[in-house]
N, CA, C and O atoms as a Maestro MAE file, in Angstrom:
{
 s_m_m2io_version
 :::
 2.0.0
}

f_m_ct {
 s_m_title
 :::
 protein
 m_atom[328] {
  # First column is atom index #
  i_m_mmod_type
  r_m_x_coord
  r_m_y_coord
  r_m_z_coord
  i_m_residue_number
  s_m_chain_name
  s_m_pdb_residue_name
  s_m_pdb_atom_name
  i_m_atomic_number
  :::
  1 25 0.791 -1.164 0.048 1 A "UNK " " N  " 7
  2 3 0.101 -0.025 -0.095 1 A "UNK " " CA " 6
  3 2 1.014 1.191 -0.026 1 A "UNK " " C  " 6
  4 15 2.004 1.198 0.705 1 A "UNK " " O  " 8
  5 25 0.648 2.274 -0.838 2 A "UNK " " N  " 7
  6 3 1.428 3.322 -1.032 2 A "UNK " " CA " 6
  7 2 1.144 4.459 0.094 2 A "UNK " " C  " 6
  8 15 0.009 4.663 0.525 2 A "UNK " " O  " 8
  9 25 2.100 5.060 0.456 3 A "UNK " " N  " 7
  10 3 1.810 6.085 1.566 3 A "UNK " " CA " 6
  11 2 1.331 7.368 0.891 3 A "UNK " " C  " 6
  12 15 1.909 7.913 -0.049 3 A "UNK " " O  " 8
  13 25 0.192 7.793 1.486 4 A "UNK " " N  " 7
  14 3 -0.529 9.008 0.928 4 A "UNK " " CA " 6
  15 2 0.296 10.220 1.223 4 A "UNK " " C  " 6
  16 15 0.855 10.361 2.311 4 A "UNK " " O  " 8
  17 25 0.369 11.061 0.292 5 A "UNK " " N  " 7
  18 3 1.189 12.266 0.635 5 A "UNK " " CA " 6
  19 2 0.695 13.050 1.627 5 A "UNK " " C  " 6
  20 15 -0.521 13.239 1.590 5 A "UNK " " O  " 8
  21 25 1.398 13.628 2.627 6 A "UNK " " N  " 7
  22 3 0.730 14.470 3.780 6 A "UNK " " CA " 6
  23 2 0.473 15.798 3.487 6 A "UNK " " C  " 6
  24 15 -0.439 16.413 4.039 6 A "UNK " " O  " 8
  25 25 1.262 16.321 2.599 7 A "UNK " " N  " 7
  26 3 1.017 17.781 1.767 7 A "UNK " " CA " 6
  27 2 0.732 17.655 0.401 7 A "UNK " " C  " 6
  28 15 1.180 16.776 -0.335 7 A "UNK " " O  " 8
  29 25 -0.142 18.697 0.040 8 A "UNK " " N  " 7
  30 3 -0.343 18.794 -1.269 8 A "UNK " " CA " 6
  31 2 0.788 19.580 -2.143 8 A "UNK " " C  " 6
  32 15 1.624 20.322 -1.626 8 A "UNK " " O  " 8
  33 25 0.708 19.347 -3.365 9 A "UNK " " N  " 7
  34 3 1.702 20.168 -4.247 9 A "UNK " " CA " 6
  35 2 1.809 21.687 -3.679 9 A "UNK " " C  " 6
  36 15 2.833 22.222 -3.254 9 A "UNK " " O  " 8
  37 25 0.600 22.215 -3.765 10 A "UNK " " N  " 7
  38 3 0.586 23.713 -3.671 10 A "UNK " " CA " 6
  39 2 0.908 24.111 -2.219 10 A "UNK " " C  " 6
  40 15 1.266 25.240 -1.883 10 A "UNK " " O  " 8
  41 25 0.730 22.998 -1.347 11 A "UNK " " N  " 7
  42 3 1.240 23.569 0.173 11 A "UNK " " CA " 6
  43 2 2.692 23.370 0.130 11 A "UNK " " C  " 6
  44 15 3.362 24.051 0.906 11 A "UNK " " O  " 8
  45 25 3.332 22.480 -0.712 12 A "UNK " " N  " 7
  46 3 4.821 22.399 -0.664 12 A "UNK " " CA " 6
  47 2 5.365 23.458 -1.331 12 A "UNK " " C  " 6
  48 15 6.428 23.917 -0.915 12 A "UNK " " O  " 8
  49 25 4.774 23.983 -2.394 13 A "UNK " " N  " 7
  50 3 5.139 25.171 -3.069 13 A "UNK " " CA " 6
  51 2 5.338 26.550 -2.092 13 A "UNK " " C  " 6
  52 15 6.323 27.286 -2.139 13 A "UNK " " O  " 8
  53 25 4.300 26.701 -1.299 14 A "UNK " " N  " 7
  54 3 4.151 27.539 -0.428 14 A "UNK " " CA " 6
  55 2 5.300 27.536 0.646 14 A "UNK " " C  " 6
  56 15 6.067 28.493 0.750 14 A "UNK " " O  " 8
  57 25 5.371 26.580 1.324 15 A "UNK " " N  " 7
  58 3 6.425 25.815 2.164 15 A "UNK " " CA " 6
  59 2 7.953 26.198 1.529 15 A "UNK " " C  " 6
  60 15 8.736 26.931 2.135 15 A "UNK " " O  " 8
  61 25 8.197 25.697 0.450 16 A "UNK " " N  " 7
  62 3 9.436 25.753 -0.317 16 A "UNK " " CA " 6
  63 2 9.764 27.455 -0.376 16 A "UNK " " C  " 6
  64 15 10.851 27.833 0.060 16 A "UNK " " O  " 8
  65 25 9.059 28.181 -0.776 17 A "UNK " " N  " 7
  66 3 9.126 29.746 -1.069 17 A "UNK " " CA " 6
  67 2 9.208 30.164 0.288 17 A "UNK " " C  " 6
  68 15 10.155 30.944 0.389 17 A "UNK " " O  " 8
  69 25 8.595 29.978 1.447 18 A "UNK " " N  " 7
  70 3 8.929 30.664 2.792 18 A "UNK " " CA " 6
  71 2 10.078 30.197 3.151 18 A "UNK " " C  " 6
  72 15 10.844 31.013 3.662 18 A "UNK " " O  " 8
  73 25 10.465 29.028 3.027 19 A "UNK " " N  " 7
  74 3 11.943 28.498 3.589 19 A "UNK " " CA " 6
  75 2 12.885 29.292 2.932 19 A "UNK " " C  " 6
  76 15 13.716 29.908 3.598 19 A "UNK " " O  " 8
  77 25 12.864 29.373 1.498 20 A "UNK " " N  " 7
  78 3 13.809 29.955 0.814 20 A "UNK " " CA " 6
  79 2 14.122 31.378 1.278 20 A "UNK " " C  " 6
  80 15 15.262 31.815 1.434 20 A "UNK " " O  " 8
  81 25 12.854 32.129 1.506 21 A "UNK " " N  " 7
  82 3 13.224 33.480 2.020 21 A "UNK " " CA " 6
  83 2 13.362 33.645 3.437 21 A "UNK " " C  " 6
  84 15 13.620 34.748 3.918 21 A "UNK " " O  " 8
  85 25 13.196 32.550 4.180 22 A "UNK " " N  " 7
  86 3 13.730 32.725 5.501 22 A "UNK " " CA " 6
  87 2 15.426 32.459 5.384 22 A "UNK " " C  " 6
  88 15 16.186 33.250 5.943 22 A "UNK " " O  " 8
  89 25 15.917 31.377 4.675 23 A "UNK " " N  " 7
  90 3 17.212 31.162 4.246 23 A "UNK " " CA " 6
  91 2 17.995 32.402 4.008 23 A "UNK " " C  " 6
  92 15 18.978 32.733 4.670 23 A "UNK " " O  " 8
  93 25 17.366 33.222 2.778 24 A "UNK " " N  " 7
  94 3 17.835 34.437 2.338 24 A "UNK " " CA " 6
  95 2 18.180 35.368 3.382 24 A "UNK " " C  " 6
  96 15 19.260 35.954 3.457 24 A "UNK " " O  " 8
  97 25 17.157 35.485 4.235 25 A "UNK " " N  " 7
  98 3 17.346 36.433 5.208 25 A "UNK " " CA " 6
  99 2 18.109 36.061 6.611 25 A "UNK " " C  " 6
  100 15 18.138 36.780 7.609 25 A "UNK " " O  " 8
  101 25 18.750 34.711 6.453 26 A "UNK " " N  " 7
  102 3 19.615 34.180 7.598 26 A "UNK " " CA " 6
  103 2 18.636 34.256 8.606 26 A "UNK " " C  " 6
  104 15 19.009 34.853 9.616 26 A "UNK " " O  " 8
  105 25 17.532 33.834 8.614 27 A "UNK " " N  " 7
  106 3 16.631 33.492 9.859 27 A "UNK " " CA " 6
  107 2 16.603 32.106 10.328 27 A "UNK " " C  " 6
  108 15 16.476 31.255 9.449 27 A "UNK " " O  " 8
  109 25 16.705 31.677 11.652 28 A "UNK " " N  " 7
  110 3 16.562 30.551 12.128 28 A "UNK " " CA " 6
  111 2 14.953 29.963 12.032 28 A "UNK " " C  " 6
  112 15 14.058 30.767 11.773 28 A "UNK " " O  " 8
  113 25 14.697 28.790 12.213 29 A "UNK " " N  " 7
  114 3 13.327 28.386 12.394 29 A "UNK " " CA " 6
  115 2 12.725 29.097 13.483 29 A "UNK " " C  " 6
  116 15 11.622 29.644 13.446 29 A "UNK " " O  " 8
  117 25 13.731 29.046 14.719 30 A "UNK " " N  " 7
  118 3 13.083 29.613 15.934 30 A "UNK " " CA " 6
  119 2 12.778 31.140 15.689 30 A "UNK " " C  " 6
  120 15 11.699 31.612 16.048 30 A "UNK " " O  " 8
  121 25 13.795 31.946 15.041 31 A "UNK " " N  " 7
  122 3 13.431 33.267 14.830 31 A "UNK " " CA " 6
  123 2 12.175 33.668 13.939 31 A "UNK " " C  " 6
  124 15 11.412 34.613 14.144 31 A "UNK " " O  " 8
  125 25 12.133 32.766 12.932 32 A "UNK " " N  " 7
  126 3 10.983 33.069 12.054 32 A "UNK " " CA " 6
  127 2 9.473 32.776 12.838 32 A "UNK " " C  " 6
  128 15 8.438 33.381 12.557 32 A "UNK " " O  " 8
  129 25 9.604 31.639 13.949 33 A "UNK " " N  " 7
  130 3 8.605 31.468 14.585 33 A "UNK " " CA " 6
  131 2 8.139 32.640 15.547 33 A "UNK " " C  " 6
  132 15 7.002 33.073 15.736 33 A "UNK " " O  " 8
  133 25 9.268 33.002 16.062 34 A "UNK " " N  " 7
  134 3 8.968 34.268 16.959 34 A "UNK " " CA " 6
  135 2 8.199 35.370 16.305 34 A "UNK " " C  " 6
  136 15 7.200 35.927 16.760 34 A "UNK " " O  " 8
  137 25 8.884 35.633 15.033 35 A "UNK " " N  " 7
  138 3 8.354 36.780 14.196 35 A "UNK " " CA " 6
  139 2 6.829 36.500 13.652 35 A "UNK " " C  " 6
  140 15 6.132 37.451 13.298 35 A "UNK " " O  " 8
  141 25 6.379 35.248 13.605 36 A "UNK " " N  " 7
  142 3 5.258 34.895 13.076 36 A "UNK " " CA " 6
  143 2 4.288 34.580 14.100 36 A "UNK " " C  " 6
  144 15 3.108 34.373 13.815 36 A "UNK " " O  " 8
  145 25 4.752 34.535 15.326 37 A "UNK " " N  " 7
  146 3 3.861 34.323 16.580 37 A "UNK " " CA " 6
  147 2 3.363 32.919 16.637 37 A "UNK " " C  " 6
  148 15 2.186 32.759 16.963 37 A "UNK " " O  " 8
  149 25 4.155 31.802 16.343 38 A "UNK " " N  " 7
  150 3 3.810 30.535 16.423 38 A "UNK " " CA " 6
  151 2 4.739 29.949 17.376 38 A "UNK " " C  " 6
  152 15 5.755 30.560 17.707 38 A "UNK " " O  " 8
  153 25 4.448 28.799 17.835 39 A "UNK " " N  " 7
  154 3 5.248 27.979 18.686 39 A "UNK " " CA " 6
  155 2 6.790 27.803 17.997 39 A "UNK " " C  " 6
  156 15 6.948 27.973 16.788 39 A "UNK " " O  " 8
  157 25 7.891 27.450 18.887 40 A "UNK " " N  " 7
  158 3 8.984 27.322 18.647 40 A "UNK " " CA " 6
  159 2 9.127 26.290 17.621 40 A "UNK " " C  " 6
  160 15 9.851 26.545 16.658 40 A "UNK " " O  " 8
  161 25 8.461 25.017 17.706 41 A "UNK " " N  " 7
  162 3 8.709 23.955 16.899 41 A "UNK " " CA " 6
  163 2 7.792 24.012 15.519 41 A "UNK " " C  " 6
  164 15 7.792 23.020 14.790 41 A "UNK " " O  " 8
  165 25 7.076 25.082 15.195 42 A "UNK " " N  " 7
  166 3 6.001 24.971 14.446 42 A "UNK " " CA " 6
  167 2 6.723 25.072 13.040 42 A "UNK " " C  " 6
  168 15 6.488 24.186 12.218 42 A "UNK " " O  " 8
  169 25 7.560 26.069 12.730 43 A "UNK " " N  " 7
  170 3 8.389 26.126 11.342 43 A "UNK " " CA " 6
  171 2 9.070 24.752 11.082 43 A "UNK " " C  " 6
  172 15 9.033 24.379 9.909 43 A "UNK " " O  " 8
  173 25 9.619 24.026 11.881 44 A "UNK " " N  " 7
  174 3 10.297 23.031 11.817 44 A "UNK " " CA " 6
  175 2 9.289 21.695 11.292 44 A "UNK " " C  " 6
  176 15 9.620 20.832 10.479 44 A "UNK " " O  " 8
  177 25 8.214 21.789 11.882 45 A "UNK " " N  " 7
  178 3 6.978 20.907 11.462 45 A "UNK " " CA " 6
  179 2 6.414 21.097 10.262 45 A "UNK " " C  " 6
  180 15 5.904 20.192 9.601 45 A "UNK " " O  " 8
  181 25 6.494 22.570 9.841 46 A "UNK " " N  " 7
  182 3 5.817 22.887 8.661 46 A "UNK " " CA " 6
  183 2 6.840 22.583 7.611 46 A "UNK " " C  " 6
  184 15 6.378 22.175 6.546 46 A "UNK " " O  " 8
  185 25 8.032 22.692 7.694 47 A "UNK " " N  " 7
  186 3 9.237 22.503 6.689 47 A "UNK " " CA " 6
  187 2 9.495 20.702 6.693 47 A "UNK " " C  " 6
  188 15 10.128 20.096 5.828 47 A "UNK " " O  " 8
  189 25 8.943 20.196 7.687 48 A "UNK " " N  " 7
  190 3 9.225 18.587 7.428 48 A "UNK " " CA " 6
  191 2 8.124 17.946 6.498 48 A "UNK " " C  " 6
  192 15 6.952 18.324 6.479 48 A "UNK " " O  " 8
  193 25 8.558 17.104 5.862 49 A "UNK " " N  " 7
  194 3 7.590 16.205 4.842 49 A "UNK " " CA " 6
  195 2 6.670 15.285 5.395 49 A "UNK " " C  " 6
  196 15 5.616 14.892 4.896 49 A "UNK " " O  " 8
  197 25 7.291 14.918 6.714 50 A "UNK " " N  " 7
  198 3 6.410 13.796 7.597 50 A "UNK " " CA " 6
  199 2 5.387 14.379 8.371 50 A "UNK " " C  " 6
  200 15 4.598 13.673 8.999 50 A "UNK " " O  " 8
  201 25 5.326 15.852 8.379 51 A "UNK " " N  " 7
  202 3 4.377 16.378 9.446 51 A "UNK " " CA " 6
  203 2 3.184 17.045 8.690 51 A "UNK " " C  " 6
  204 15 3.447 17.687 7.673 51 A "UNK " " O  " 8
  205 25 1.930 16.941 9.104 52 A "UNK " " N  " 7
  206 3 0.798 17.393 8.248 52 A "UNK " " CA " 6
  207 2 0.566 19.113 8.412 52 A "UNK " " C  " 6
  208 15 -0.275 19.803 7.836 52 A "UNK " " O  " 8
  209 25 1.597 19.534 9.386 53 A "UNK " " N  " 7
  210 3 1.371 21.037 9.695 53 A "UNK " " CA " 6
  211 2 1.960 21.801 8.328 53 A "UNK " " C  " 6
  212 15 2.898 21.508 7.586 53 A "UNK " " O  " 8
  213 25 0.893 23.034 8.317 54 A "UNK " " N  " 7
  214 3 1.317 23.735 7.159 54 A "UNK " " CA " 6
  215 2 0.909 25.379 7.404 54 A "UNK " " C  " 6
  216 15 0.320 25.747 8.420 54 A "UNK " " O  " 8
  217 25 1.227 26.095 6.553 55 A "UNK " " N  " 7
  218 3 0.597 27.610 6.723 55 A "UNK " " CA " 6
  219 2 -0.516 27.801 6.371 55 A "UNK " " C  " 6
  220 15 -0.919 27.132 5.419 55 A "UNK " " O  " 8
  221 25 -1.323 28.674 6.936 56 A "UNK " " N  " 7
  222 3 -2.901 29.030 6.570 56 A "UNK " " CA " 6
  223 2 -2.615 30.449 5.808 56 A "UNK " " C  " 6
  224 15 -1.455 30.728 5.508 56 A "UNK " " O  " 8
  225 25 -3.531 31.209 5.545 57 A "UNK " " N  " 7
  226 3 -3.705 32.173 4.743 57 A "UNK " " CA " 6
  227 2 -3.307 33.401 5.747 57 A "UNK " " C  " 6
  228 15 -2.915 34.429 5.193 57 A "UNK " " O  " 8
  229 25 -3.367 33.386 7.062 58 A "UNK " " N  " 7
  230 3 -3.097 34.320 7.806 58 A "UNK " " CA " 6
  231 2 -1.575 34.218 8.176 58 A "UNK " " C  " 6
  232 15 -0.949 35.244 8.441 58 A "UNK " " O  " 8
  233 25 -1.093 33.220 8.192 59 A "UNK " " N  " 7
  234 3 0.578 32.921 8.269 59 A "UNK " " CA " 6
  235 2 1.012 33.663 6.918 59 A "UNK " " C  " 6
  236 15 1.791 34.616 6.955 59 A "UNK " " O  " 8
  237 25 0.542 33.244 5.888 60 A "UNK " " N  " 7
  238 3 0.982 33.821 4.450 60 A "UNK " " CA " 6
  239 2 0.893 35.225 4.474 60 A "UNK " " C  " 6
  240 15 1.729 35.840 3.812 60 A "UNK " " O  " 8
  241 25 -0.018 35.901 5.154 61 A "UNK " " N  " 7
  242 3 -0.194 37.088 5.078 61 A "UNK " " CA " 6
  243 2 0.913 37.848 6.072 61 A "UNK " " C  " 6
  244 15 1.455 38.900 5.734 61 A "UNK " " O  " 8
  245 25 1.164 37.218 7.269 62 A "UNK " " N  " 7
  246 3 2.010 37.793 7.947 62 A "UNK " " CA " 6
  247 2 3.641 37.572 7.451 62 A "UNK " " C  " 6
  248 15 4.503 38.383 7.790 62 A "UNK " " O  " 8
  249 25 3.911 36.534 6.719 63 A "UNK " " N  " 7
  250 3 5.075 36.045 6.145 63 A "UNK " " CA " 6
  251 2 5.411 37.186 5.069 63 A "UNK " " C  " 6
  252 15 6.550 37.649 4.996 63 A "UNK " " O  " 8
  253 25 4.469 37.577 4.318 64 A "UNK " " N  " 7
  254 3 4.509 38.695 3.535 64 A "UNK " " CA " 6
  255 2 5.164 39.912 4.147 64 A "UNK " " C  " 6
  256 15 6.221 40.401 3.748 64 A "UNK " " O  " 8
  257 25 4.368 40.393 5.246 65 A "UNK " " N  " 7
  258 3 5.046 41.470 6.063 65 A "UNK " " CA " 6
  259 2 6.435 41.315 6.569 65 A "UNK " " C  " 6
  260 15 7.200 42.279 6.537 65 A "UNK " " O  " 8
  261 25 6.810 40.149 7.040 66 A "UNK " " N  " 7
  262 3 8.047 39.841 7.577 66 A "UNK " " CA " 6
  263 2 9.069 39.878 6.360 66 A "UNK " " C  " 6
  264 15 10.139 40.454 6.556 66 A "UNK " " O  " 8
  265 25 8.833 39.334 5.177 67 A "UNK " " N  " 7
  266 3 9.828 39.360 4.228 67 A "UNK " " CA " 6
  267 2 9.539 40.535 3.257 67 A "UNK " " C  " 6
  268 15 10.282 40.626 2.279 67 A "UNK " " O  " 8
  269 25 8.543 41.447 3.413 68 A "UNK " " N  " 7
  270 3 8.428 42.680 2.897 68 A "UNK " " CA " 6
  271 2 8.172 42.178 1.441 68 A "UNK " " C  " 6
  272 15 8.820 42.703 0.536 68 A "UNK " " O  " 8
  273 25 7.366 41.303 1.188 69 A "UNK " " N  " 7
  274 3 6.486 41.198 -0.176 69 A "UNK " " CA " 6
  275 2 5.086 40.956 -0.281 69 A "UNK " " C  " 6
  276 15 4.375 41.144 0.706 69 A "UNK " " O  " 8
  277 25 4.626 40.577 -1.319 70 A "UNK " " N  " 7
  278 3 3.017 40.411 -1.454 70 A "UNK " " CA " 6
  279 2 2.733 38.889 -1.096 70 A "UNK " " C  " 6
  280 15 3.499 37.942 -1.276 70 A "UNK " " O  " 8
  281 25 1.605 38.872 -0.611 71 A "UNK " " N  " 7
  282 3 1.078 37.362 -0.123 71 A "UNK " " CA " 6
  283 2 1.076 36.549 -1.426 71 A "UNK " " C  " 6
  284 15 1.267 35.333 -1.437 71 A "UNK " " O  " 8
  285 25 0.827 37.365 -2.638 72 A "UNK " " N  " 7
  286 3 0.706 36.486 -3.868 72 A "UNK " " CA " 6
  287 2 2.217 35.993 -4.214 72 A "UNK " " C  " 6
  288 15 2.274 35.096 -5.055 72 A "UNK " " O  " 8
  289 25 3.408 36.444 -3.695 73 A "UNK " " N  " 7
  290 3 4.597 35.899 -3.963 73 A "UNK " " CA " 6
  291 2 4.813 34.501 -3.390 73 A "UNK " " C  " 6
  292 15 5.835 33.859 -3.631 73 A "UNK " " O  " 8
  293 25 3.852 34.066 -2.649 74 A "UNK " " N  " 7
  294 3 3.996 32.789 -2.184 74 A "UNK " " CA " 6
  295 2 3.117 31.579 -2.814 74 A "UNK " " C  " 6
  296 15 3.020 30.449 -2.336 74 A "UNK " " O  " 8
  297 25 2.484 32.078 -4.019 75 A "UNK " " N  " 7
  298 3 1.587 31.272 -4.902 75 A "UNK " " CA " 6
  299 2 2.320 31.072 -6.276 75 A "UNK " " C  " 6
  300 15 3.087 31.948 -6.674 75 A "UNK " " O  " 8
  301 25 2.104 29.979 -6.976 76 A "UNK " " N  " 7
  302 3 2.706 29.826 -8.184 76 A "UNK " " CA " 6
  303 2 1.933 30.681 -9.251 76 A "UNK " " C  " 6
  304 15 0.862 31.222 -8.975 76 A "UNK " " O  " 8
  305 25 2.514 30.774 -10.452 77 A "UNK " " N  " 7
  306 3 2.067 31.635 -11.524 77 A "UNK " " CA " 6
  307 2 0.985 30.905 -12.071 77 A "UNK " " C  " 6
  308 15 0.044 31.548 -12.536 77 A "UNK " " O  " 8
  309 25 0.960 29.494 -12.097 78 A "UNK " " N  " 7
  310 3 -0.114 28.596 -12.815 78 A "UNK " " CA " 6
  311 2 -0.276 27.533 -11.797 78 A "UNK " " C  " 6
  312 15 0.418 27.440 -10.784 78 A "UNK " " O  " 8
  313 25 -1.216 26.754 -12.127 79 A "UNK " " N  " 7
  314 3 -1.721 25.567 -11.241 79 A "UNK " " CA " 6
  315 2 -0.607 24.585 -10.987 79 A "UNK " " C  " 6
  316 15 0.276 24.444 -11.833 79 A "UNK " " O  " 8
  317 25 -0.604 23.936 -9.920 80 A "UNK " " N  " 7
  318 3 0.357 22.794 -9.850 80 A "UNK " " CA " 6
  319 2 -0.363 21.436 -9.818 80 A "UNK " " C  " 6
  320 15 0.295 20.395 -9.797 80 A "UNK " " O  " 8
  321 25 -1.677 21.434 -9.815 81 A "UNK " " N  " 7
  322 3 -2.214 20.272 -10.023 81 A "UNK " " CA " 6
  323 2 -2.211 19.779 -11.268 81 A "UNK " " C  " 6
  324 15 -2.378 20.472 -12.271 81 A "UNK " " O  " 8
  325 25 -1.990 18.351 -11.263 82 A "UNK " " N  " 7
  326 3 -1.836 17.648 -12.577 82 A "UNK " " CA " 6
  327 2 -2.928 17.168 -13.272 82 A "UNK " " C  " 6
  328 15 -2.770 16.595 -14.350 82 A "UNK " " O  " 8
  :::
 }
 m_bond[327] {
  # First column is bond index #
  i_m_from
  i_m_to
  i_m_order
  :::
  1 1 2 1
  2 2 3 1
  3 3 4 2
  4 3 5 1
  5 5 6 1
  6 6 7 1
  7 7 8 2
  8 7 9 1
  9 9 10 1
  10 10 11 1
  11 11 12 2
  12 11 13 1
  13 13 14 1
  14 14 15 1
  15 15 16 2
  16 15 17 1
  17 17 18 1
  18 18 19 1
  19 19 20 2
  20 19 21 1
  21 21 22 1
  22 22 23 1
  23 23 24 2
  24 23 25 1
  25 25 26 1
  26 26 27 1
  27 27 28 2
  28 27 29 1
  29 29 30 1
  30 30 31 1
  31 31 32 2
  32 31 33 1
  33 33 34 1
  34 34 35 1
  35 35 36 2
  36 35 37 1
  37 37 38 1
  38 38 39 1
  39 39 40 2
  40 39 41 1
  41 41 42 1
  42 42 43 1
  43 43 44 2
  44 43 45 1
  45 45 46 1
  46 46 47 1
  47 47 48 2
  48 47 49 1
  49 49 50 1
  50 50 51 1
  51 51 52 2
  52 51 53 1
  53 53 54 1
  54 54 55 1
  55 55 56 2
  56 55 57 1
  57 57 58 1
  58 58 59 1
  59 59 60 2
  60 59 61 1
  61 61 62 1
  62 62 63 1
  63 63 64 2
  64 63 65 1
  65 65 66 1
  66 66 67 1
  67 67 68 2
  68 67 69 1
  69 69 70 1
  70 70 71 1
  71 71 72 2
  72 71 73 1
  73 73 74 1
  74 74 75 1
  75 75 76 2
  76 75 77 1
  77 77 78 1
  78 78 79 1
  79 79 80 2
  80 79 81 1
  81 81 82 1
  82 82 83 1
  83 83 84 2
  84 83 85 1
  85 85 86 1
  86 86 87 1
  87 87 88 2
  88 87 89 1
  89 89 90 1
  90 90 91 1
  91 91 92 2
  92 91 93 1
  93 93 94 1
  94 94 95 1
  95 95 96 2
  96 95 97 1
  97 97 98 1
  98 98 99 1
  99 99 100 2
  100 99 101 1
  101 101 102 1
  102 102 103 1
  103 103 104 2
  104 103 105 1
  105 105 106 1
  106 106 107 1
  107 107 108 2
  108 107 109 1
  109 109 110 1
  110 110 111 1
  111 111 112 2
  112 111 113 1
  113 113 114 1
  114 114 115 1
  115 115 116 2
  116 115 117 1
  117 117 118 1
  118 118 119 1
  119 119 120 2
  120 119 121 1
  121 121 122 1
  122 122 123 1
  123 123 124 2
  124 123 125 1
  125 125 126 1
  126 126 127 1
  127 127 128 2
  128 127 129 1
  129 129 130 1
  130 130 131 1
  131 131 132 2
  132 131 133 1
  133 133 134 1
  134 134 135 1
  135 135 136 2
  136 135 137 1
  137 137 138 1
  138 138 139 1
  139 139 140 2
  140 139 141 1
  141 141 142 1
  142 142 143 1
  143 143 144 2
  144 143 145 1
  145 145 146 1
  146 146 147 1
  147 147 148 2
  148 147 149 1
  149 149 150 1
  150 150 151 1
  151 151 152 2
  152 151 153 1
  153 153 154 1
  154 154 155 1
  155 155 156 2
  156 155 157 1
  157 157 158 1
  158 158 159 1
  159 159 160 2
  160 159 161 1
  161 161 162 1
  162 162 163 1
  163 163 164 2
  164 163 165 1
  165 165 166 1
  166 166 167 1
  167 167 168 2
  168 167 169 1
  169 169 170 1
  170 170 171 1
  171 171 172 2
  172 171 173 1
  173 173 174 1
  174 174 175 1
  175 175 176 2
  176 175 177 1
  177 177 178 1
  178 178 179 1
  179 179 180 2
  180 179 181 1
  181 181 182 1
  182 182 183 1
  183 183 184 2
  184 183 185 1
  185 185 186 1
  186 186 187 1
  187 187 188 2
  188 187 189 1
  189 189 190 1
  190 190 191 1
  191 191 192 2
  192 191 193 1
  193 193 194 1
  194 194 195 1
  195 195 196 2
  196 195 197 1
  197 197 198 1
  198 198 199 1
  199 199 200 2
  200 199 201 1
  201 201 202 1
  202 202 203 1
  203 203 204 2
  204 203 205 1
  205 205 206 1
  206 206 207 1
  207 207 208 2
  208 207 209 1
  209 209 210 1
  210 210 211 1
  211 211 212 2
  212 211 213 1
  213 213 214 1
  214 214 215 1
  215 215 216 2
  216 215 217 1
  217 217 218 1
  218 218 219 1
  219 219 220 2
  220 219 221 1
  221 221 222 1
  222 222 223 1
  223 223 224 2
  224 223 225 1
  225 225 226 1
  226 226 227 1
  227 227 228 2
  228 227 229 1
  229 229 230 1
  230 230 231 1
  231 231 232 2
  232 231 233 1
  233 233 234 1
  234 234 235 1
  235 235 236 2
  236 235 237 1
  237 237 238 1
  238 238 239 1
  239 239 240 2
  240 239 241 1
  241 241 242 1
  242 242 243 1
  243 243 244 2
  244 243 245 1
  245 245 246 1
  246 246 247 1
  247 247 248 2
  248 247 249 1
  249 249 250 1
  250 250 251 1
  251 251 252 2
  252 251 253 1
  253 253 254 1
  254 254 255 1
  255 255 256 2
  256 255 257 1
  257 257 258 1
  258 258 259 1
  259 259 260 2
  260 259 261 1
  261 261 262 1
  262 262 263 1
  263 263 264 2
  264 263 265 1
  265 265 266 1
  266 266 267 1
  267 267 268 2
  268 267 269 1
  269 269 270 1
  270 270 271 1
  271 271 272 2
  272 271 273 1
  273 273 274 1
  274 274 275 1
  275 275 276 2
  276 275 277 1
  277 277 278 1
  278 278 279 1
  279 279 280 2
  280 279 281 1
  281 281 282 1
  282 282 283 1
  283 283 284 2
  284 283 285 1
  285 285 286 1
  286 286 287 1
  287 287 288 2
  288 287 289 1
  289 289 290 1
  290 290 291 1
  291 291 292 2
  292 291 293 1
  293 293 294 1
  294 294 295 1
  295 295 296 2
  296 295 297 1
  297 297 298 1
  298 298 299 1
  299 299 300 2
  300 299 301 1
  301 301 302 1
  302 302 303 1
  303 303 304 2
  304 303 305 1
  305 305 306 1
  306 306 307 1
  307 307 308 2
  308 307 309 1
  309 309 310 1
  310 310 311 1
  311 311 312 2
  312 311 313 1
  313 313 314 1
  314 314 315 1
  315 315 316 2
  316 315 317 1
  317 317 318 1
  318 318 319 1
  319 319 320 2
  320 319 321 1
  321 321 322 1
  322 322 323 1
  323 323 324 2
  324 323 325 1
  325 325 326 1
  326 326 327 1
  327 327 328 2
  :::
 }
}
């Protein structure tokens, strides 16, 4: 039996974009968690492929403020569904 993916392609896209911006800004997971006002381990859970944790729209809005960009920057130009 194949293991079902924990996160969808669009969720993985958002997470990947946020992680890239976090790394560009030289922020640790803990530092981003503090700025995002989430628990210390939340960012690690989001970035883990094995955890169902993910960013919601409120998180994306706050991430845009933190990284001085638009919430739209966290979404792909076209659909990712196959």
